[in-house]
C-alpha positions as CSV (number, residue, x, y, z in Angstrom):
1,M,21.2,8.9,-5.1
2,T,18.3,7.1,-6.5
3,A,19.0,3.8,-4.8
4,Y,18.9,5.3,-1.3
5,A,15.1,5.2,-1.0
6,N,14.8,1.6,-2.0
7,L,17.5,0.5,0.4
8,M,16.0,2.5,3.1
9,A,12.6,0.8,2.6
10,E,14.0,-2.4,3.2
11,D,12.8,-4.5,6.1
12,A,16.2,-4.0,8.2
13,P,17.5,-2.2,11.2
14,D,18.3,1.1,10.9
15,P,22.2,1.9,10.3
16,A,24.4,3.0,13.0
17,A,26.2,5.0,10.3
18,L,25.9,5.5,6.9
19,L,29.4,5.4,4.8
20,A,29.1,7.0,1.5
21,D,30.6,8.6,-1.2
22,Q,29.8,12.5,-2.2
23,G,26.9,11.2,-4.6
24,Y,24.8,10.8,-1.5
25,D,25.6,14.2,0.3
26,S,22.3,15.9,0.3
27,D,20.4,17.5,3.3
28,A,17.4,14.7,2.7
29,V,19.9,11.8,3.0
30,R,21.5,13.5,6.0
31,D,18.3,14.2,8.2
32,D,16.9,10.9,7.4
33,I,20.0,8.9,8.9
34,E,20.0,11.4,11.9
35,A,16.2,10.9,12.3
36,R,16.8,7.0,12.4
37,G,19.2,7.4,14.9
38,G,22.6,7.1,12.5
39,K,25.4,9.0,11.8
40,P,26.2,10.1,8.3
41,V,30.0,9.6,7.4
42,I,29.7,11.6,4.0
43,P,32.2,13.8,2.5
44,T,30.5,17.0,1.3
45,K,30.8,18.1,-2.3
46,P,33.2,20.8,-3.2
47,N,30.2,23.3,-4.0
48,R,28.7,23.4,-0.8
49,K,28.9,26.6,1.0
50,V,29.3,24.7,4.7
51,Q,31.8,22.1,4.5
52,R,31.2,19.4,6.9
53,P,34.0,17.5,8.5
54,V,34.1,13.7,8.2
55,D,35.6,11.1,10.5
56,P,38.5,9.9,8.2
57,A,38.9,6.5,9.8
58,A,35.4,5.5,9.7
59,Y,35.4,7.0,5.9
60,A,38.4,4.6,5.4
61,L,36.3,1.6,5.8
62,R,34.0,2.8,2.9
63,N,36.9,2.7,0.5
64,R,37.8,-1.0,2.2
65,I,34.4,-1.9,1.3
66,E,34.7,-1.0,-2.0
67,R,37.7,-2.4,-3.1
68,F,36.6,-5.7,-1.5
69,F,33.5,-5.6,-3.7
70,N,35.7,-4.6,-6.9
71,K,38.0,-7.9,-6.1
72,L,34.9,-10.2,-6.1
73,K,33.7,-8.5,-9.3
74,H,36.9,-9.3,-10.7
75,Y,37.1,-12.8,-9.6
76,R,33.8,-14.2,-10.9
77,A,34.1,-17.4,-9.7
78,L,33.4,-16.0,-6.2
79,T,30.2,-13.9,-7.3
80,P,26.9,-15.3,-9.1
81,R,27.8,-17.2,-12.2
82,F,26.2,-14.9,-14.8
83,D,27.9,-16.9,-17.6
84,K,25.6,-20.0,-17.0
85,L,22.7,-18.1,-18.0
86,A,21.0,-18.2,-21.1
87,L,20.5,-14.5,-21.0
88,S,24.1,-13.3,-20.3
89,P,25.2,-10.7,-22.7
90,I,28.8,-11.6,-22.7
91,P,29.8,-15.5,-22.6
92,L,32.6,-15.9,-20.6
């Protein structure tokens, strides 16, 4: 949730949709995305009184993107070579 303000402050076009997990479920985030003309695709937290429906097909894309980045992290040859830096905490 803390990264949202920095992400939206970037000089980039406004998103048509925000695919996020329950950590981004807040009225402020939803209102900001809607004010920018986008659609929030965020499942509501279980403790909310009003549960909002989520488009399952659109939310499935979030999971696909998350798995993609997980694979990139697993195979470090495709990601930045942290092992070549002198500041790396863990030598590979």
